[in-house]
N, C-alpha and C positions, 0 to 999 in steps of 0.2 A: 376914691382911688386907694388901692391897697398899698400899704407902706412896705419898703424893702424888708426882707426877712433877716438879713445879717448886718451886724454892726461890728467893724473890725478896726482896731488901732494899728496904724502902720507908721513907719519911720522912713521919711524920704528927705535926703539932703539936709540932715541935721534937725529936721522938724517932725513932730508927731501930728498925725492927722487921724480923724475919725471918718471912716468910709462906711456909708450905708449902701448896701447893694443886694440884689437878688442872687448874685453869684456866690459860689461856695467860698468859705473862709480861706482855704488854702490857695484857691485861685486868686482871690483879691490880694493876698500877701505876695504871691508870686509876681503879679502885675506890678505891685508897689516896689518890690525888689528890683524888677527890671527897669523901672523908671529911675530908681535911685542909682543903679549901675550906669545907665545912660548919662545921667547928670554928672556922675563922677568921671566918666570918660571925657565929657566936655571940659570939666575943670582941668583934667590932665593935659588937654590940648590947647588951652587958651590962657592968656594972661588975665583977662577980665573975669573976675570971680563973682560978679554981681549975681545974686540968686535969680533975679528976673531974666537976665541975659542967658544964664546957664539953662534955665527952664525952657526958654524959647529955642535955644540951639538944640537942646535934647529933644524937644517936641518936633523940630524939623527933621532931626535924624530918625526918629521913630516913624514920622510920616513918610519919609523917604523909603524906609524899609517896607512899610505897608504898600506904598505905590509899586515898588519893585516886585513884591510878592503877588500883587494883583495882576501885574503885567505878565509875570511868569505863568501864573495860573491860566490866564486867558490864552496866551500863546501855547501853553502846554495842552490845553483842550483842543485847540486847532490842530496841533501836531498829532494828537491822539485820534482825532476824527479822520485826518488824512491817512494815517496808518490803518485804521479800521476799514476805510473805504478801499484801500489797496488790497487788504486781505480778502474782503468781500469780492472784489473783482477777480482776484486770483482764484478763489474758490469757484466762482461762477464759470471761469474758463476751464477748470480742471474737473469739475463734477458735472456730468451731463444732466440736463433737466429731467430726463426720464428716471434718474436715480432718486429724485426727491419726491 
């Protein structure tokens, strides 16, 4: 098995971590900064500052965002398909078959 090509030091919630990934260095840093921001948002909204609790609540928040994006993407495709079918029907009505 091939080992990941990039090793990056990141700082999340006051701790340093070494991340090994096939992703680009800047991408890994961006993801780590996003997680850190989410954890800071949780700290700002809750009285319990336990790192484990903050991490779990941040993970739930990120998972919620992911699920919502997936749902939007799926319904967006359906809407797009409906619109495309409407346009095709309209074109079929307006353009005589002999023109094609």
